[in-house]
C-alpha positions, -999 to +999 in steps of 0.1 A: -183+695-786-166+692-760-148+660-765-142+669-800-120+706-777-104+676-757-095+654-781-078+688-797-062+699-770-043+664-767-035+656-798-015+695-797-002+685-760+012+654-775+028+668-811+040+694-777+058+674-764+077+650-795+086+681-800+105+690-772+119+652-777+158+657-775+177+638-806+194+602-802+231+608-790+254+581-802+286+580-780+318+561-787+338+551-757+369+529-744+359+497-727+381+505-694+372+541-684+350+541-655+345+580-658+328+575-696+301+552-684+296+576-661+292+608-684+268+585-702+246+580-672+247+617-662+230+619-698+205+593-692+198+610-657+191+644-677+168+632-706+194+614-735+190+586-748+226+577-754+236+543-778+269+533-762+296+524-783+328+504-764+362+511-789+396+506-786+421+536-789+434+530-827+395+532-831+392+565-812+413+578-829+398+575-863+367+586-850+380+617-842+397+624-872+369+615-892+341+637-873+371+667-872+383+669-831+417+671-839+422+698-817+404+698-784+404+662-775+388+641-741+379+605-739+349+600-755+330+612-789+293+620-792+273+624-822+239+645-821+218+666-839+245+664-865+274+679-841+298+656-824+300+663-785+337+659-776+340+649-739+321+655-704+300+683-715+277+699-696+235+694-704+233+725-702+255+738-733+246+706-756+208+719-753+222+752-759+242+739-787+209+721-801+188+752-794+212+778-813+221+754-841+255+774-851+275+769-878+308+744-858+312+707-859+308+705-825+310+713-780+338+701-762+353+700-726+386+690-742+411+665-715+386+656-678+383+687-660+377+669-622+349+698-617+334+680-653+299+654-653+312+623-648+344+634-632+329+651-596+316+673-581+301+701-610+314+732-603+291+762-619+308+790-638+337+772-637+336+749-670+352+760-706+334+747-732+345+755-762+332+748-799+343+731-826+354+752-854+349+742-891+382+737-912+406+763-905+389+783-877+404+792-843+383+776-811+362+800-794+346+799-757+311+784-766+298+789-726+310+787-699+288+764-671 
């Protein structure tokens, strides 16, 4: 009977582990952008499986438009769990997005702030992450990281 309970415990552990696994992320970036590659490294160091694709400037503009990033743009665009993650967004905000599943297109750290992941030393509490709203709505603060 003891072996049976150990088997059940192992199966439950495996099921729980897979439930916590992050979905794969697809990230589109400029091949010549060093900060984009640093951001990919940052994501991977925090457990994200990232498939990075190098694109030209015109292709990036089309990708942003295709996924609803008409405002709040940055240098790279990622897709994860049905959401867009635009720019140098901290993992805490991505995890919050995936956990809460809000009715938005995604989240963004617009431009390229120096205190964001991949751009320099992060300063907790200083980086504003915005929601990318559905058509017609105004962006609002999603979190401050």
